N, C-alpha and C positions, 0 to 999 in steps of 0.2 A: 517432590513429585517424582514418580517413577519414570525411568527413561522410556518405558514402553508406552506411556501416555502420549496421545497426539499433541502436537505443538499447535495451540489454538492462536489464531490471528483475526484481524478484522480490519474495519475501516469506518470512518465516520461519514455519514451522508446527510442529506438535508433533513434536519429534525428527526435523525435516527442513526442507527448503527447496524453495520453488517458484521456478522461473526462467521468464521469459517473453521470448520472442524476436519475430521479425518474423512467423513463420508458425505457431507453436505455443508451448505451455508445457509443462513437465515438472516434476513434483513427485517428489522423492526423499525417502523416509522410512525411517529405521532401526527395524526392528521389535524386539521384546524379545529375540529370539534373536541380534540383532547383525547381521542380513542387511539389505541395502538393497532396499527395495521401490520400483520406478520406474514411474511412470505419466505418459503423455503424451496431450495432445489438441490438435487444431488450433484456432487462434484463429478467431473469427467473421469470414469474409472481408467480410461486409456492413458491418462496423464498421471493421476494420483496413485494408481496401483500397478503401475507398469515399471519395467526395468529401468526406465529413464528416471523415475521418481527415486530410485535408490542409488543413482550414479552421480557421484560428486561432480560438480561443475555443469553437466548437462541438465540436471534437475532444476538448477536455479534459472536457466534460460526458459524452459518450457513453463515452469510454475509461475514465474513472474508474468509471462505473456498471458497465461490464463487468468492470473490475479487482475490484470489490467482489464480484461474483458469482463470478469465478474464485477469489478468496482464501477465500470461504466454502466453495466446493467442496473446496479443498485442505485446509482446516482439518478438514472432516468426514472426508476420506479419511485424513488423518494420524491422527485420533482413532480411527478403525476399525482402522488398523495398529497403533496403540499398544495397543489392547485385545485384540489378537489372541490374546495368551498366555493371558489369563483365559478367553476364549471356548473355546480349545483344551482348557483343563483341564476346563471344564464338559462339553465334547463327549466327552472321553475317558471319562466315566462313563456316557455314553449312545450315541447314533449317532455315526458318523464325521462330522466337520465339514468341509465343502468349504472350499478357501481363498477368500480375499477376491477378489471380482470388482470391480476398480476402476469398471467402467462402471456397475454397480448402485449403488455408493456415490455417484457423481456424478449420479445421477438421482433421488435421495431427495427426495420432496416436502417433508421436513422442512427442507430447505435454504432453501425460500422463507419458510417460517415464522421461521426463524432470522434471516434477513436483515431481515424486517419488524420482528421484535422488537428486533434490534440498532439499526435506524434509530429506532424509537420511543424507545428508552432514550437514544439520543444526542441526539435533539431535546429530550427532557424535561431532560436533564442539562446539556447545552451550549448550548442555546437558550433554553428557557423559564426555567430557574433563574436564569441571569445577568440576563435581562430583568426578572424578578420582583424580584430584589435591587436592581438599579439603580432601578427604579420606586419602591421603598421608600425608598432613600437620597435620591433627586432626584425628588420627585413633581411639581415645577413644570415644566410643558411648555415654558415659556420658557428653561429650562436644559437643552434636549434635547441639546446638543452634549456637555456635561459628563456627562449621564446616559449617553449613548452611549459615552463613553470609559470611564466606570466599568463599564458592562456588558461592554465588551471586555476590561478589565483582570480582571474576575471570571471571564470565560470562559477567559482565559489561565491564571489560577491554577488553575481546575478542571481544565484539560487537563494542565498540569504535575503537579498533585498527583495526579490519577488515574494518570498514567504512573508516577510515583514510587512510589505505593502499590502497584500490581500488580507493579512491578519488585522488591518485597520478597518475593514468593512464589517458592519454590525452582523449581517447575516453569516458571514464567514466566521465571526467570533463565536456564534452559536455552534457552527460545525465543529469548530475547535473544542468547544465544550463536550460535544458528544465524542470527539476524539479522546479527550481525557477520560470520559466515562468508559470507553472501550479498554484503555490501558488499565485503569484501576480495576475493572472487572476481571481481566486476565491475571493481573498481579494477585488479586485476592484468591482466585481459583488456584493458581499455582502455589500459594502459600497454605492452601488447605483450609481457608476461612469459609464461614457460611455467607452465601451470597445474598445479602440484604443490603438495601442501600446505605444504611447506617454503617455496616461494616466495611463495605467497598469504598466508601468515602474516605476511610482512613489511609488508604494505600497510595503509593506514589503515582504521580501523573507520567513518569517516564517508564519506558519498557525497552529492554535491550534489543528486541526484534522489530522495532518501529521502523516503518518505511521512511521516516524523516532522517533517522540515523543512517539508513541505507543510502540516501542521496549523498550524504557526506562521505561515506565509505566509496561510493562510486567516483566522486571527484578525486579523492586521494589516490585510488587505485588507477585512475585514468592518467593522472600525472606521471605515475611510475611506469605504466605500461607504454603510453605514447612516446616516453623518452627513448624507448628502444627502437623506434621507427627512424631510419636514416633520413637526413634532411632532403628536401626537394630543392633542386637547383635550376628550376625553370623561372619564367617570369612571375611577377606577383600574382596575377590572376590565375595562372595554371597552378602555381604553388598552393594557393587558397583552395581551389577546387579539389586538388589531390589531398590536401590536409583534411578538408571536411569529409571527403569520402573515406579516407582511412579511419577517421574517427567513427564514422557510421558503421563501417564494416566490423570494427573491433568492439561495437556496443555489446554484442552477445558474450564476448570473452570477458569484458570488464564487469558485465552484469553477473556472470557465472562465478567469477572470483569474489566479487563483493557479497554474493549470496552465501558463499561458503564461509567467508570471514564473519558475517553477522551470525550465522548459525554457531560457529565456534565460540565467538565471544559471548553469545547468550547462554551457551551450554556451561561455560566455565566462569560464570560471574562470581563464584566463591573465591577465585584466584585474584590476589591483590593486583598483580601486573596487568591481568585482563580488565579489571575494573578501572584501572588507571587509563588504559588506552582507549577505552570506550566512553570515558568522561565527555569528550567533545560531542559524540553522538547523543548522549543523554542530555547534555546542555542545549543542543540545537532543538530538541523536542519542546523546549519551553516556548518556542516561537509558534508551534503548531498545536499546542494543547492549552485548554483553560480549565479552571475548576469547575466541574459539572454540578448542577443542582440535582435535587431529589429526583425529579421527572426524568432527567437525562440518564441517571444511574439506573432507573427502573426499566427504561427502554434497552439499555445495554445488557442488563441482567436477563431480560426476557429473551433476547436474541441468542445470548451464550447459552442459556438452559435449554433452549430448543435444540441447538446442534449438539449439545452435550447429551441430551436425551436420545437423539438419533444415533450417536456413536455408541452408546450403551446398548441400545436395543440391537444394532448390528453386531456388537460384540457378543451379546447373548445368543443371537441366532447362529453365529459362527461356532460358538462353543457347544450349542445344542446339537449340531450337525457333525462336529468333529468326531472322528472314531475314537472309541474308548481306548485308554492306554492298556497295554497288556499287564497282567498281573505278574 
């Protein structure tokens, strides 16, 4: 694949897949009747076509934040589509129900509340709790390197344990199936294969730019970066508060470094050393992916082909309006 080709990514949602291209993203969701509902929206040009998007480390912070917002929107949209059958049954006993308007779903104020709640829970579970446990095990500030290492190990165990636990839920297993379909589709495209369910099914479940691998990278980078922070020498409660605050403040830096590491290793997968150091990331993806069925692959391919068509159309427009080269 040419370096000038956009780096496609995506996310599994409830009974569907979101794919993100250079200019837009598309979410395809299969409703209870078996039909595929497709919705597209343009990406924010102030983020994806700006100076920040081309600046290492800064681009990771802004793009990850925007990706979080897009992901929450698509999850809410997929939940609305999945609940369509129940709502239609209720409406059949009263007034006729209008079909879902994707634009209305994507503008719901509840999305902001859901994002804030998700972030608060993540901070409590994956930042505050590991710091608290490490402080209990190693209360001596002079051993802050060991305490930081224990904190990182506890955080890693919590992340893996959480992923494993939710992966036992049948509904989540279907989401993980769509996650596998998303990976296989992008792998097939990057290999230059025809995007048919039969062809795409032959490709790997893992992808080097996966968000699951990003989580593992974040944990490792955090252990190294947090070790540079001098120990706090106050009482246990004050030390814990300062420790948690320092972790929260450094989240953008950790995310920015991790994003660049993920891009670098994905770009140089042909290098044997790079493949070796990314094996743990790929292995962890086995917890968040399942082999997709034919219908899941069809949904993922439809979403991908939509954003790909938008990118090609935008490229054609740009080429048509570009000034002709001098003879």
